[in-house]
ROLO-654362 format. One record per residue (C-alpha): y, x negated, z; residue in three letters. Coordinates in steps of 0.001 Angstrom, whole numbers, plus 500000, padded with zeros to 6 digits. Layout:
BEGIN
YXZala ...
***
This chain:
BEGIN
082103536238890990met 080607539681891878ile 079457542015889179val 078761545646889249leu 075863546720887112gly 076086550290886035val 073773552853884522gly 075033556171883815val 073772559324882075glu 075991560382878969pro 078984562440880211gly 078736561439883874thr 081890562572885704pro 084189559729886929val 083853561179890475ala 080210560656890497tyr 080298556891889711leu 083330556453892095ala 081196558069894844ala 078300555723894088ala 080591552643894095val 082351553628897169gly 083881550704898922asp 081843548005896996leu 083994544994895998glu 083360543429892545phe 085110541453889984asp 083546542620886844ala 081364545512885499val 078229545291883247ala 076275547977881414thr 074235548880878476ile 076028548762874999asp 075356552412874302arg 077501553471877286arg 080525551639876181leu 083307554233876121gly 081942556344878628glu 084950557688880822pro 083248556893884198ala 082554553334883268ile 086044552879881763asp 087535554104885096ala 085594551754887280val 086140548785884919ala 089861549368884640ala 091523546097885260gly 088295544204885334arg 086168542327882781lys 083736544703881284leu 080519543144879806leu 077933545047877688val 074294543989876796phe 071809545282874312thr 068504547018875243thr 066669543983874014ala 068872541578876269glu 068395543832879385leu 064713544207878747asp 064185540499878881ala 065413540339882538val 062786540366885289asp 064289542829887955val 062800544001891287pro 062974547659890615asn 062123548596887076pro 061995552231886162ser 059594554057883675ala 062025556757883408val 064890554529882421val 062541552737880053arg 061702555994878257arg 065199557094878082leu 066762553723876985thr 064078551421875989gly 064586548945878950thr 063017549094882474gly 066590548373883960ser 070195548879883194val 072109548313886453ala 070170545495887832glu 069474543741884589ala 073166544087883400ala 074476542828886752ala 072130539734886586ile 072978539031883090leu 076778539349883452ala 076762537248886596ala 074960534408884626arg 077298534790881843glu 080307534484884143leu 078823531259885704gly 077046532660888672gly 073414532296889712ala 072507535700888479gly 070903536833891708glu 071201540326893084leu 073314540908896247val 072613544518896375val 069462546046894524glu 069985549163892707lys 071310552192894543gln 071065555620892861arg 073715558321893023gly 074149561445891083arg 073755560684887412met 074314556990888166val 072725553814889486thr 074641550514890545val 073645547152891494ala 075599543979892532leu 074906540376891487ala 076509537188891787arg 
***
């Protein structure tokens, strides 16, 4: 099972996340709990399992590309990569990144299995 980890700024337009996702194939979506209900995430997750994690849960994950800016804004060094890894593990996978974080306009995405 492939999981899309997503980090978005509040109010990110659906089109921005859709552009970042492009033609990536994934079975589930994961993000930080404070972004639950964001329209862009809801749109990408439609018809798929959506998993959310707390700042503390995400911060406990070792990721290859932590961000000081994300840490300052959210309290964790990673949302997209950490959420993808945690969700993949929770869904029975190895929790390894397939695609490291990719930045788009107001969004960051990563894939894990």
